[in-house]
Every structure is written in C-alpha cells, then in structure tokens.
Backbone as JSON, one array per atom type, in Angstrom:
{
  "sequence": "MIVASPAPAKLPGTRPEGARDEREAAARVQEMFGKIVPRYDFLNHLLSLSLDRLWRRRAAKRFTSILRRPEARVLDLCCGTGDLAFALERERSRAVGGEPGDAHGEAYSGARTRQPVVGGDFVKPMLDRARAKGAAAGFATLFVASDALGLPFADAQFELVTAAFGFRNLSNYENGLREIARVLRPGGEVGILEFSEPSAGVMAGLFRFYFQHVLPRIGRALSGNKEAYAYLPASVRKFPGPEELSRMMEASGFTSVQSEAWNFGSVVLHRAVRS",
  "N": [[37.43, 30.16, 10.0], [35.1, 27.84, 11.26], [32.31, 26.83, 9.24], [29.04, 25.38, 9.49], [27.61, 22.59, 7.93], [24.34, 23.43, 6.33], [21.4, 21.71, 7.72], [19.63, 19.12, 6.51], [16.66, 20.04, 4.1], [13.86, 19.3, 5.95], [11.4, 16.06, 4.91], [8.54, 15.76, 3.11], [7.6, 13.24, 3.28], [8.38, 9.67, 3.52], [11.58, 9.06, 4.57], [14.77, 7.83, 4.24], [17.44, 6.72, 6.31], [20.03, 9.58, 5.5], [19.12, 10.08, 3.44], [18.91, 12.94, 1.25], [17.14, 14.45, -0.1], [13.78, 14.53, -1.69], [14.35, 12.84, -4.15], [16.52, 11.4, -3.32], [15.28, 10.34, -1.43], [13.33, 8.4, -2.61], [14.62, 6.96, -4.16], [16.32, 5.77, -2.26], [14.45, 4.02, -1.02], [13.44, 2.14, -3.41], [15.82, 1.08, -4.31], [16.13, -0.48, -1.22], [14.41, -2.03, -1.31], [14.34, -3.44, -3.09], [16.35, -5.28, -2.51], [15.34, -7.06, -0.82], [13.6, -8.83, -1.34], [13.66, -11.77, -1.98], [12.84, -13.16, 0.65], [10.97, -11.44, 1.38], [7.63, -12.23, 1.38], [7.98, -14.09, 2.94], [8.85, -13.11, 5.39], [7.06, -11.3, 5.9], [5.1, -12.48, 6.37], [5.71, -13.67, 8.68], [6.37, -12.15, 10.55], [3.71, -10.85, 11.24], [2.78, -12.48, 12.09], [1.09, -13.98, 10.5], [-1.18, -12.45, 10.36], [-1.51, -10.53, 8.42], [-2.72, -11.12, 6.04], [-4.96, -11.49, 6.64], [-5.8, -8.96, 7.26], [-5.66, -7.94, 4.6], [-7.64, -9.05, 3.56], [-9.89, -8.22, 4.64], [-9.45, -5.49, 4.0], [-10.08, -5.85, 1.63], [-13.02, -6.6, 1.27], [-14.28, -4.53, 2.37], [-14.7, -2.72, -0.06], [-16.64, -3.91, -1.34], [-18.5, -3.42, -2.92], [-18.07, -1.72, -4.86], [-16.1, -3.74, -6.73], [-18.16, -5.4, -6.93], [-19.13, -4.95, -9.38], [-18.21, -5.71, -12.53], [-17.34, -4.16, -14.19], [-15.85, -2.13, -13.12], [-12.71, -0.48, -12.75], [-9.98, -1.15, -11.07], [-6.78, -0.08, -8.99], [-4.29, -1.18, -7.31], [-1.83, 0.81, -5.52], [1.92, 0.68, -4.67], [2.22, -2.12, -4.81], [3.75, -4.09, -4.04], [4.79, -7.39, -3.91], [1.9, -8.23, -4.82], [-0.17, -9.0, -3.08], [-2.43, -7.38, -1.75], [-3.64, -6.96, -4.33], [-4.12, -9.51, -5.51], [-5.92, -10.43, -3.42], [-8.11, -8.62, -3.79], [-8.9, -9.76, -6.15], [-9.94, -11.98, -5.46], [-12.32, -11.35, -3.92], [-13.62, -9.8, -5.77], [-14.16, -12.19, -7.57], [-15.44, -13.81, -5.83], [-18.09, -11.95, -5.2], [-18.67, -11.23, -8.28], [-18.7, -13.84, -9.26], [-17.91, -16.84, -11.01], [-14.28, -17.98, -11.43], [-10.91, -16.34, -10.18], [-8.86, -16.07, -12.01], [-10.4, -15.67, -14.18], [-11.43, -13.89, -17.25], [-14.2, -12.98, -17.46], [-17.26, -12.7, -15.69], [-20.4, -13.69, -14.22], [-22.6, -11.5, -13.83], [-25.46, -9.23, -11.8], [-27.32, -8.49, -14.35], [-26.3, -10.02, -16.21], [-23.83, -11.59, -18.17], [-20.59, -9.74, -17.9], [-17.85, -7.97, -19.64], [-14.91, -8.33, -17.22], [-12.79, -6.5, -15.3], [-9.32, -6.68, -15.25], [-7.5, -6.42, -11.98], [-5.1, -3.99, -11.59], [-1.77, -3.97, -10.63], [0.44, -1.62, -9.55], [3.9, -0.68, -9.22], [7.01, 0.49, -8.32], [9.34, -0.98, -7.83], [11.04, -3.21, -9.51], [12.05, -5.78, -8.89], [9.68, -6.54, -7.21], [7.55, -6.55, -8.61], [8.46, -8.39, -10.79], [8.32, -10.69, -8.99], [5.85, -10.3, -8.34], [4.32, -11.14, -10.59], [4.97, -13.34, -11.33], [4.08, -15.27, -8.56], [1.24, -14.42, -9.41], [0.88, -15.55, -12.07], [1.05, -18.18, -11.1], [-0.94, -18.93, -9.83], [-2.78, -18.65, -10.8], [-4.02, -15.96, -11.77], [-5.66, -13.01, -13.0], [-4.56, -10.62, -12.7], [-2.92, -7.76, -13.41], [0.06, -6.14, -13.81], [2.11, -3.37, -13.84], [5.22, -1.27, -14.61], [5.4, 1.26, -12.07], [5.62, 4.56, -10.6], [4.28, 6.04, -8.04], [3.97, 8.6, -7.79], [4.28, 9.63, -10.07], [2.28, 8.64, -11.92], [1.64, 6.29, -14.41], [-0.93, 6.82, -16.18], [-3.95, 8.12, -18.03], [-5.92, 10.93, -16.57], [-8.85, 10.32, -14.4], [-9.3, 7.41, -14.61], [-9.85, 5.1, -13.22], [-12.36, 3.57, -10.66], [-11.57, 2.78, -8.22], [-8.73, 2.89, -6.18], [-6.17, 1.39, -4.74], [-4.15, 0.89, -1.42], [-1.33, -0.93, 0.21], [0.27, -0.96, 3.14], [2.2, 0.35, 2.14], [2.18, 3.04, 1.23], [3.14, 4.62, 2.59], [5.79, 4.3, 2.32], [6.53, 6.45, 0.24], [7.69, 9.68, -0.97], [6.9, 12.0, -0.77], [4.02, 12.44, 0.74], [1.56, 14.21, -0.18], [1.65, 14.91, -2.76], [1.38, 12.37, -3.41], [-1.27, 11.76, -3.02], [-2.31, 13.61, -4.33], [-1.82, 12.47, -6.86], [-3.3, 10.11, -6.84], [-5.72, 11.3, -6.67], [-6.02, 12.45, -8.99], [-6.24, 10.3, -11.06], [-8.32, 8.91, -10.38], [-11.89, 8.33, -10.88], [-14.14, 10.52, -10.27], [-16.46, 10.48, -7.38], [-15.49, 8.14, -7.16], [-13.23, 5.51, -4.76], [-10.5, 6.07, -2.78], [-8.22, 3.33, -0.71], [-6.54, 3.15, 2.14], [-4.45, 1.42, 3.4], [-2.69, 0.87, 6.18], [0.3, 0.9, 8.94], [0.51, 2.06, 11.98], [1.18, 3.94, 15.25], [-0.1, 2.74, 17.86], [-1.6, 4.78, 20.37], [-2.16, 5.09, 22.98], [-2.18, 3.24, 26.1], [-1.27, -0.14, 27.69], [-1.12, -1.85, 25.06], [-0.06, 0.06, 23.36], [2.36, 0.26, 24.4], [3.7, -2.16, 23.98], [3.28, -2.83, 21.22], [5.13, -0.93, 20.41], [7.6, -1.74, 21.68], [8.1, -4.01, 19.79], [7.88, -3.84, 17.74], [10.34, -2.06, 17.51], [12.39, -3.27, 18.87], [12.16, -6.22, 18.72], [11.21, -6.91, 15.96], [13.2, -5.84, 14.15], [15.22, -7.11, 14.74], [14.75, -9.79, 14.01], [14.03, -9.78, 11.11], [16.72, -8.66, 10.27], [18.15, -10.81, 10.69], [16.93, -12.89, 9.17], [16.7, -11.69, 6.68], [18.79, -11.0, 5.89], [19.36, -7.93, 5.81], [20.27, -5.4, 7.31], [19.41, -3.03, 6.87], [16.86, -2.39, 6.11], [14.83, -3.24, 7.8], [15.47, -1.63, 9.96], [14.57, 0.79, 8.64], [12.0, 0.33, 8.58], [10.47, 0.19, 11.32], [10.91, 3.02, 11.81], [10.04, 4.54, 9.85], [7.05, 3.92, 10.11], [7.14, 5.16, 12.49], [7.28, 7.81, 12.04], [5.34, 8.42, 10.44], [2.06, 10.11, 9.36], [-0.54, 10.51, 11.52], [-4.12, 9.0, 11.82], [-5.61, 11.46, 12.02], [-3.9, 13.55, 10.83], [-3.5, 12.7, 8.54], [-6.14, 12.39, 8.02], [-7.05, 15.14, 7.1], [-4.93, 15.55, 5.15], [-5.97, 14.22, 3.02], [-8.32, 15.41, 2.55], [-7.48, 18.05, 1.9], [-6.61, 17.01, -0.41], [-8.44, 16.58, -2.4], [-10.56, 15.13, -1.61], [-13.6, 13.24, -0.22], [-16.01, 12.3, 2.3], [-13.98, 11.09, 4.36], [-12.63, 8.93, 6.2], [-11.52, 6.36, 9.26], [-10.44, 3.2, 10.02], [-9.81, 1.12, 12.24], [-7.68, -1.72, 13.2], [-6.41, -4.38, 15.05], [-5.42, -3.41, 17.67], [-5.22, -0.8, 17.06], [-3.0, -0.73, 15.59], [-2.87, -1.13, 13.05], [-4.32, 0.76, 10.59], [-7.16, 1.43, 8.23], [-7.53, 3.96, 5.9], [-10.25, 5.52, 4.14], [-11.45, 6.84, 1.77], [-13.9, 9.46, -0.44], [-13.34, 10.3, -4.39], [-14.24, 13.77, -4.42]],
  "CA": [[35.76, 30.08, 10.49], [34.27, 26.81, 10.51], [30.98, 27.0, 8.99], [28.54, 24.21, 9.99], [26.42, 22.82, 6.89], [23.07, 23.57, 6.61], [20.73, 20.68, 7.99], [18.8, 18.5, 5.31], [15.25, 20.25, 4.78], [12.77, 17.97, 6.21], [11.17, 15.69, 3.83], [6.99, 15.78, 3.17], [7.47, 12.03, 2.83], [9.45, 9.0, 4.08], [13.38, 9.55, 4.6], [15.48, 6.64, 4.75], [18.46, 7.48, 6.64], [20.83, 9.29, 4.86], [18.51, 10.68, 2.43], [18.79, 14.51, 1.27], [15.8, 14.95, -0.79], [12.53, 13.31, -2.14], [14.51, 11.88, -5.04], [17.3, 10.4, -3.14], [14.53, 9.27, -0.49], [12.6, 7.67, -3.3], [16.16, 6.22, -4.77], [16.76, 4.81, -1.56], [13.62, 2.65, -0.88], [13.56, 1.86, -4.03], [17.04, -0.11, -3.82], [16.16, -1.37, -0.35], [13.01, -3.26, -1.01], [14.96, -4.56, -4.45], [16.97, -6.69, -1.98], [14.72, -7.91, 0.39], [12.47, -9.68, -2.29], [13.33, -13.53, -1.75], [12.63, -13.58, 1.75], [9.85, -10.68, 1.53], [6.33, -12.79, 1.79], [7.91, -14.93, 4.48], [9.19, -12.18, 6.72], [5.65, -10.35, 6.09], [3.8, -13.37, 7.13], [6.05, -14.13, 9.78], [6.39, -11.14, 11.48], [2.42, -10.33, 11.75], [1.68, -13.55, 12.72], [-0.2, -14.11, 9.34], [-2.09, -11.16, 10.33], [-1.26, -9.35, 7.5], [-3.52, -11.98, 5.17], [-6.42, -11.02, 7.24], [-6.02, -7.36, 7.23], [-6.12, -7.51, 3.08], [-9.06, -9.85, 2.86], [-10.72, -7.21, 5.47], [-9.68, -4.36, 3.57], [-10.8, -5.79, 0.3], [-14.01, -6.72, 1.53], [-14.7, -3.09, 2.48], [-14.97, -2.55, -1.48], [-17.2, -4.95, -2.33], [-19.48, -2.84, -3.61], [-16.84, -1.31, -6.48], [-15.6, -4.98, -7.12], [-19.06, -6.57, -7.59], [-19.35, -4.03, -10.93], [-17.29, -6.41, -13.42], [-16.41, -3.4, -15.69], [-15.17, -1.16, -12.7], [-11.37, -0.53, -12.82], [-9.22, -0.99, -9.57], [-5.3, 0.29, -9.51], [-3.42, -1.04, -5.88], [-0.26, 1.15, -5.87], [2.97, 0.34, -4.19], [1.48, -3.44, -4.83], [4.95, -4.95, -3.89], [4.23, -9.19, -4.45], [0.77, -8.79, -5.43], [-0.9, -9.64, -1.87], [-3.54, -6.88, -1.66], [-4.39, -6.83, -5.69], [-4.93, -11.11, -5.45], [-7.06, -10.23, -2.39], [-8.96, -7.57, -4.42], [-9.49, -10.4, -7.34], [-10.59, -12.91, -5.07], [-13.3, -10.81, -3.21], [-14.42, -9.89, -6.78], [-14.85, -13.24, -7.9], [-16.37, -13.6, -5.18], [-19.01, -10.62, -5.76], [-19.55, -11.72, -9.35], [-19.07, -15.28, -9.4], [-16.2, -17.08, -11.45], [-12.44, -17.94, -10.81], [-10.08, -15.12, -10.37], [-8.15, -16.13, -13.09], [-11.35, -15.58, -15.26], [-11.54, -12.88, -17.77], [-15.42, -12.83, -17.33], [-18.09, -13.56, -14.7], [-21.95, -13.47, -13.98], [-23.19, -10.16, -12.57], [-26.57, -9.18, -11.79], [-27.5, -8.57, -15.73], [-25.8, -11.17, -17.3], [-22.09, -11.7, -18.51], [-19.93, -8.58, -18.53], [-16.51, -7.9, -19.2], [-14.39, -7.87, -16.18], [-11.45, -5.83, -15.82], [-8.42, -7.25, -13.97], [-6.91, -5.42, -11.16], [-4.02, -3.5, -11.75], [-1.03, -3.64, -9.65], [1.59, -0.94, -9.65], [5.01, -0.68, -8.31], [8.7, 1.13, -9.06], [10.73, -1.62, -7.63], [11.03, -4.41, -10.59], [11.98, -7.45, -8.54], [8.66, -6.9, -6.79], [6.83, -6.97, -10.02], [9.11, -9.77, -11.13], [7.77, -11.82, -8.22], [4.01, -10.5, -8.02], [3.61, -11.62, -11.81], [5.27, -14.94, -10.99], [2.7, -15.6, -8.12], [-0.41, -14.19, -10.38], [0.65, -16.54, -12.79], [1.26, -19.69, -10.74], [-2.03, -19.22, -9.17], [-3.84, -18.45, -12.54], [-4.92, -14.6, -11.65], [-5.32, -11.87, -14.66], [-3.82, -9.55, -12.54], [-1.81, -6.94, -14.82], [1.41, -5.67, -13.21], [2.45, -2.15, -14.71], [5.8, -0.33, -13.51], [4.58, 3.04, -12.39], [5.89, 5.45, -9.46], [2.87, 6.37, -7.52], [4.09, 9.66, -7.59], [3.89, 9.99, -11.64], [1.27, 7.46, -12.42], [1.46, 6.44, -16.32], [-2.23, 6.79, -16.92], [-4.91, 8.97, -17.88], [-7.13, 11.47, -15.67], [-9.92, 9.35, -14.11], [-9.29, 6.1, -15.21], [-10.34, 4.11, -11.72], [-13.19, 3.84, -9.69], [-11.2, 2.36, -6.72], [-7.37, 2.82, -5.68], [-5.82, 0.95, -3.32], [-2.45, 0.75, -1.48], [-1.46, -1.83, 1.37], [1.51, -0.83, 3.75], [3.23, 1.2, 0.98], [2.05, 4.36, 1.06], [4.23, 5.61, 3.75], [7.25, 4.6, 1.56], [6.45, 7.61, -0.79], [8.64, 10.78, -0.48], [5.94, 12.75, -0.82], [2.65, 11.74, 0.93], [0.59, 14.92, -0.6], [1.53, 14.31, -3.97], [0.75, 10.86, -3.82], [-2.66, 11.98, -2.8], [-3.24, 14.06, -5.2], [-2.03, 11.72, -8.33], [-4.68, 9.09, -6.79], [-7.3, 12.03, -7.18], [-5.97, 12.43, -10.06], [-6.18, 8.75, -12.09], [-9.81, 8.57, -9.66], [-13.0, 9.16, -11.8], [-15.25, 11.56, -9.29], [-16.77, 9.52, -6.63], [-14.47, 6.82, -7.15], [-12.79, 5.51, -3.78], [-9.17, 5.5, -2.46], [-8.22, 2.86, 0.57], [-5.22, 3.18, 2.24], [-4.09, 0.62, 4.6], [-1.09, 0.99, 6.6], [0.8, 0.76, 10.32], [0.22, 3.31, 13.02], [1.72, 3.48, 16.17], [-1.19, 2.9, 19.17], [-1.38, 6.22, 20.84], [-1.97, 5.08, 24.5], [-2.15, 1.75, 26.99], [-0.23, -1.2, 27.54], [-1.04, -2.62, 23.69], [1.24, 1.07, 22.53], [3.89, 0.21, 24.9], [4.36, -3.64, 23.78], [3.65, -2.23, 20.3], [6.78, 0.11, 19.94], [9.05, -2.59, 22.46], [8.12, -5.3, 19.44], [8.61, -2.82, 16.36], [11.66, -1.03, 17.7], [13.34, -4.38, 19.01], [12.17, -7.53, 17.9], [10.73, -6.97, 14.69], [14.1, -5.44, 13.26], [16.47, -8.03, 14.9], [14.46, -10.73, 13.48], [13.86, -8.9, 10.47], [17.79, -8.82, 10.2], [18.82, -11.8, 10.96], [16.91, -13.68, 8.39], [16.71, -11.55, 5.17], [20.21, -10.49, 5.95], [19.13, -6.68, 6.02], [19.7, -4.63, 8.41], [18.92, -1.09, 6.49], [15.39, -2.61, 5.41], [13.92, -3.83, 8.95], [15.5, -0.77, 10.54], [13.97, 1.69, 8.53], [10.38, -0.04, 8.86], [9.63, 0.82, 12.34], [11.25, 4.29, 12.02], [8.78, 4.95, 8.91], [5.74, 3.88, 10.65], [6.91, 6.09, 13.77], [7.33, 8.93, 11.16], [4.03, 8.17, 9.09], [1.02, 10.82, 9.84], [-1.45, 10.04, 12.29], [-5.59, 9.27, 11.21], [-6.33, 12.85, 12.0], [-3.46, 14.36, 10.12], [-3.87, 12.1, 7.26], [-7.42, 12.86, 7.17], [-6.68, 16.33, 6.65], [-4.24, 15.55, 3.8], [-6.81, 13.96, 2.15], [-9.27, 16.51, 2.34], [-6.91, 18.86, 1.11], [-6.33, 16.71, -1.85], [-9.78, 16.57, -3.03], [-11.26, 13.79, -1.04], [-14.74, 13.87, 1.28], [-16.02, 11.22, 3.32], [-12.61, 10.63, 4.76], [-13.11, 7.96, 7.61], [-10.58, 5.72, 9.15], [-11.33, 2.02, 11.06], [-8.33, 0.81, 12.98], [-7.56, -2.74, 13.64], [-5.03, -4.86, 16.0], [-5.44, -2.42, 18.6], [-5.11, 1.02, 16.57], [-1.49, -0.64, 15.05], [-3.74, -0.92, 11.61], [-5.2, 1.52, 9.88], [-7.88, 1.52, 6.92], [-8.21, 4.99, 5.4], [-11.0, 5.82, 3.37], [-12.43, 8.57, 1.13], [-14.21, 9.6, -2.07], [-13.1, 11.37, -4.83], [-15.29, 14.51, -4.91]],
  "C": [[35.24, 29.13, 10.02], [32.76, 27.02, 10.46], [30.25, 25.79, 9.33], [27.52, 23.63, 8.47], [25.35, 22.36, 7.59], [22.45, 22.16, 6.96], [19.56, 20.32, 6.87], [17.51, 19.1, 5.6], [14.64, 19.17, 5.18], [12.0, 17.68, 5.04], [9.14, 15.67, 4.24], [6.75, 14.33, 3.02], [8.64, 11.03, 3.64], [11.06, 9.53, 3.54], [14.4, 8.99, 5.37], [16.87, 7.53, 5.04], [19.3, 8.11, 5.76], [20.23, 10.29, 3.18], [18.61, 12.41, 2.44], [17.78, 15.13, 1.28], [14.45, 14.37, -0.79], [12.96, 12.53, -3.31], [15.29, 11.0, -4.63], [16.66, 9.41, -2.08], [13.89, 8.15, -1.65], [13.73, 6.31, -3.88], [16.29, 5.15, -3.51], [16.21, 3.56, -1.17], [13.3, 1.96, -2.11], [14.47, 0.18, -4.16], [17.16, -0.99, -2.83], [15.05, -2.29, -0.34], [13.31, -4.01, -2.33], [15.63, -5.62, -4.06], [16.7, -7.46, -1.33], [13.52, -9.07, -0.13], [12.47, -10.99, -1.75], [12.98, -13.38, -0.54], [11.3, -12.36, 1.89], [8.27, -10.96, 1.91], [6.58, -13.15, 2.91], [7.89, -13.99, 5.58], [7.26, -11.07, 6.79], [4.78, -11.22, 6.97], [4.2, -13.81, 8.41], [5.71, -13.47, 10.94], [5.45, -10.57, 11.95], [2.23, -11.73, 12.19], [0.79, -14.41, 12.01], [-0.89, -13.39, 9.41], [-2.44, -10.6, 8.97], [-2.1, -10.2, 6.37], [-4.8, -11.75, 5.64], [-6.78, -10.01, 7.1], [-6.13, -6.85, 5.47], [-7.31, -7.93, 2.77], [-9.99, -8.82, 3.58], [-10.72, -6.33, 4.77], [-10.07, -4.64, 2.13], [-12.16, -6.03, 0.7], [-15.13, -5.34, 1.77], [-15.02, -2.45, 1.17], [-15.81, -3.48, -2.09], [-17.79, -4.71, -3.14], [-19.28, -2.36, -5.2], [-16.68, -2.9, -7.14], [-16.87, -5.79, -7.52], [-19.49, -6.03, -8.63], [-18.11, -4.65, -11.84], [-16.81, -5.45, -13.99], [-15.56, -2.34, -14.8], [-13.87, -1.32, -12.97], [-10.69, -0.45, -11.47], [-7.45, -1.25, -9.82], [-5.14, -0.1, -7.85], [-2.19, -0.82, -6.29], [0.22, 0.66, -4.61], [2.5, -0.93, -3.91], [2.69, -4.27, -4.33], [4.83, -6.38, -4.74], [3.05, -9.26, -4.98], [-0.11, -9.08, -4.3], [-1.98, -8.86, -1.91], [-4.04, -6.97, -3.08], [-4.93, -8.21, -5.82], [-5.71, -10.85, -4.2], [-8.58, -9.7, -2.81], [-9.77, -8.62, -5.79], [-10.24, -11.5, -6.82], [-11.85, -12.57, -4.62], [-13.96, -10.3, -4.63], [-14.9, -10.75, -7.13], [-15.75, -14.03, -7.17], [-17.83, -13.14, -5.03], [-19.53, -11.08, -6.88], [-19.63, -13.06, -9.76], [-17.75, -15.72, -10.6], [-15.04, -17.44, -10.76], [-11.78, -16.67, -10.8], [-9.24, -15.08, -11.32], [-9.0, -15.48, -14.69], [-11.52, -13.96, -16.26], [-13.37, -12.37, -17.85], [-16.6, -13.5, -16.12], [-19.39, -12.92, -14.92], [-22.21, -12.21, -13.49], [-24.71, -10.12, -12.67], [-27.74, -9.47, -13.25], [-26.94, -9.29, -16.71], [-24.35, -11.27, -17.6], [-21.51, -10.07, -19.02], [-18.53, -8.78, -18.25], [-15.82, -7.66, -17.62], [-13.53, -7.6, -15.97], [-10.48, -6.4, -14.88], [-8.17, -6.05, -13.19], [-5.69, -5.38, -11.69], [-2.92, -3.27, -10.95], [0.0, -2.46, -10.36], [2.52, -0.4, -8.88], [6.39, -0.04, -9.08], [9.67, -0.11, -8.68], [10.34, -3.04, -8.7], [10.78, -5.77, -9.77], [10.73, -7.71, -7.66], [7.77, -7.11, -7.8], [7.28, -8.19, -10.36], [8.02, -10.81, -10.43], [6.4, -11.62, -8.04], [3.45, -11.02, -9.46], [3.62, -13.11, -11.81], [4.07, -16.06, -9.85], [1.51, -15.46, -8.64], [-0.21, -15.64, -11.47], [0.6, -18.06, -12.67], [-0.2, -19.72, -10.02], [-3.17, -18.87, -10.33], [-4.76, -17.2, -12.18], [-4.7, -13.82, -13.05], [-4.78, -10.75, -14.33], [-3.13, -8.79, -13.54], [-1.21, -6.14, -13.41], [2.11, -4.85, -13.67], [3.88, -1.71, -13.46], [5.34, 0.51, -13.22], [5.19, 3.62, -10.77], [5.09, 6.48, -9.36], [2.78, 7.87, -7.44], [4.29, 10.29, -9.2], [3.4, 8.95, -12.27], [1.38, 7.56, -13.82], [0.09, 5.95, -16.81], [-2.82, 7.78, -16.94], [-5.76, 9.53, -16.5], [-8.14, 10.44, -15.58], [-10.47, 8.51, -14.57], [-9.99, 4.92, -14.42], [-11.1, 4.53, -10.92], [-12.57, 3.4, -8.34], [-9.59, 2.51, -6.73], [-7.18, 2.74, -4.52], [-4.35, 1.18, -2.96], [-2.45, -0.07, -0.05], [-0.05, -1.71, 2.1], [2.48, -0.59, 2.65], [3.43, 2.51, 0.94], [2.73, 5.36, 2.0], [5.53, 5.76, 3.33], [7.29, 6.05, 0.63], [7.22, 8.78, 0.13], [7.76, 11.63, -0.42], [4.68, 12.55, -0.7], [1.5, 12.49, 0.17], [0.41, 15.15, -1.89], [1.11, 13.02, -4.43], [-0.78, 11.12, -3.66], [-3.31, 12.7, -4.08], [-3.08, 13.49, -6.87], [-3.16, 10.75, -7.83], [-5.79, 10.28, -7.05], [-7.59, 11.9, -8.66], [-6.53, 10.87, -11.2], [-7.73, 8.63, -11.28], [-10.82, 8.92, -10.86], [-13.66, 9.78, -9.94], [-16.41, 10.6, -8.9], [-16.41, 7.86, -6.62], [-13.73, 7.12, -5.64], [-11.45, 5.18, -3.83], [-9.46, 4.4, -0.92], [-6.99, 2.71, 0.78], [-4.96, 1.94, 3.74], [-2.53, 0.72, 5.13], [-1.33, 0.73, 8.21], [0.43, 1.99, 10.87], [0.46, 3.15, 14.74], [0.11, 3.99, 17.59], [-0.56, 4.22, 19.91], [-1.04, 6.04, 22.57], [-2.31, 3.81, 24.95], [-1.44, 1.28, 26.88], [-0.07, -1.94, 26.02], [0.24, -1.5, 23.07], [2.6, 0.63, 22.79], [4.48, -1.1, 24.13], [4.38, -3.35, 22.25], [5.2, -1.67, 19.77], [7.72, -0.56, 20.34], [9.17, -3.52, 20.82], [8.48, -4.38, 18.16], [9.74, -2.45, 16.55], [12.83, -1.84, 18.16], [13.26, -5.25, 18.47], [11.9, -7.6, 16.98], [12.44, -6.95, 13.71], [15.07, -6.63, 13.52], [15.62, -9.55, 14.03], [14.68, -10.46, 11.75], [15.51, -9.36, 9.42], [18.24, -10.07, 9.96], [18.06, -13.0, 9.6], [16.35, -13.24, 6.95], [18.16, -11.0, 4.99], [20.78, -9.16, 5.35], [19.17, -5.95, 6.73], [19.21, -3.58, 8.04], [17.34, -1.67, 6.53], [14.5, -2.65, 6.87], [14.38, -2.88, 9.73], [14.52, 0.5, 10.2], [12.5, 1.13, 8.47], [9.81, 0.68, 9.89], [9.75, 2.68, 12.48], [10.21, 5.09, 10.74], [7.19, 4.55, 9.51], [5.88, 4.94, 11.8], [6.65, 7.66, 13.0], [6.02, 9.61, 10.48], [2.96, 9.69, 9.87], [0.16, 10.09, 10.73], [-2.64, 9.92, 11.66], [-5.78, 10.71, 11.07], [-5.54, 13.42, 10.96], [-3.44, 13.58, 8.8], [-5.29, 12.49, 6.71], [-7.47, 14.25, 6.24], [-5.97, 16.94, 5.64], [-4.98, 15.18, 2.89], [-7.92, 14.83, 1.59], [-8.65, 17.72, 1.37], [-6.55, 18.74, -0.33], [-7.19, 16.1, -2.61], [-10.35, 15.26, -2.82], [-12.35, 14.54, -0.18], [-14.76, 12.43, 1.59], [-14.93, 10.53, 3.84], [-13.2, 10.14, 6.38], [-11.5, 6.94, 7.81], [-11.21, 4.58, 10.3], [-9.69, 1.56, 11.11], [-8.72, -0.35, 13.78], [-6.18, -3.33, 14.74], [-4.7, -3.82, 16.8], [-4.76, -1.44, 18.56], [-3.58, 0.34, 15.96], [-1.18, -0.45, 13.43], [-4.45, 0.0, 11.2], [-5.78, 1.48, 8.75], [-8.02, 2.7, 6.91], [-8.82, 4.93, 4.07], [-11.35, 6.95, 2.68], [-12.87, 8.39, -0.44], [-14.07, 10.77, -2.63], [-14.11, 12.53, -5.12], [-14.96, 15.12, -6.44]]
}
C-alpha cells in the first residue's frame, strides 16, 4: 500500500517554495536575499520606476511628530540596505536641525543628544551594504544583526518601529507583531510599509500582470537570480490584506490601527499605537 506524504502545514507567514516549516522558510529568505545584494538597490529603483524612494520619504514624514524629538529611539526592522533608515534620518534632520550624520541637533528647548536610527536585519550582506552606504553618506545610523522574530533588545526600548517591504518576509507575522509590541514603549508607534494587491479595477489587473509576468523576468535577467524574483510576487499575493493585518495588529496589543493606500492600492502604510 502506498501512503501519501502529508502536506506541509500552512505557515503563518512567508513560505518560499519548498520550505516545510518556519525555520526552513526563514533560512530560505536569508539565503535568497543574501545572494541578490549586489543588484538589490538598482533593481528596487528600476522595477518601481524610483517610486520606492518617494514611498519611503512619505512614510518617514508620517512620523515627524516622533522624529522631531531628538531623544526618541527609532528602530527600522528588516532594514535591508538601509534606505528607510536613511529616510528617517533625513526627516529627523529636517525636523530637528543639523545634518543627518550629526550626533546633536537643535530642538525647541535647546541642544539635546540626538539618538541615531537603528537598523536591524538578519541578512549579513544586506547589513554590510547598509553600513557602507551610511558611511559614504555620513549617516550616524547604527546597523545591528537581528532577527525580527527574536530581537536583541530589551522590552520597551523604542518610540517608533518601522519596516519597509520586509515584514512580509517573516515566517510568522503574528510573532513578528508581538515582538514589535514588546520592544515598543506604551504609546509608541509602528509603521509597516508593504506591497498589496489592488482588489479591483483596471489597475488591479495591470498590477497583477506586471508583478507576475514582467517584474520576475526583468529581475531574473538583471540579477541572475530566478528564485528571488519569482518569490517576490508570490509573497505579495499571500500577504494579508489591510483588514486582516489590522485585526492581527489589534490582537497583538496595538490600538488606533489605520492603513493608508498609495499607488492605486499597490502600496500600503499600516500604522498603529502600542497600547
């Protein structure tokens, strides 16, 4: 008698092809992104027509009320090569005064020590690239090797935690949200910028065609990595929509949950406050 092998259990997070559990899924993501670092920034800008720069700047501006406080501690999770962390540094410099690399800035009540943004990622080549970019641009950003599902920070350390186009790569979304809640201080904020499939209309069809047929081919041709750019549209397709993610955030200890859709609904900024 032939006994069929049981189907792998459905993961509560990302699932690259062939991954059987959360540990394998995380390892595959780590390996995959480590391989595409040399062309990562170039392809991000090319495939988004450089709109990714605008989305990060816009996201950073949504948190000016926190960034204008020099002493506020900020963590950018799944930071990749650091682009959102640098956007946050620039916005802080604009709000506080001084240059992005300054350790001090003029606030409303005088000079106070300005905390650098902290970027965290578990892909070492990404962090190496982020550090090199930060040093070349004169940023004071600190980059720390860290797994978003087990952050190396004590409880209630940050006033703001962000993530741009990396949260959907977690092998367990709910655990990731709980870990964000753990390191945030009560009243602190979270901002998750992610791709989303538009639900209806002409743009929804165009988006799916581009993401499923055009983007993987360009990415594969220019990076030499078929897996990573086939994984990207699949991960977006499986990622929770705004309503479902809002419910997950509320269940993880967040209040005032809201979402802001851009680019015809293909990019969404999810925001919430730590209760």
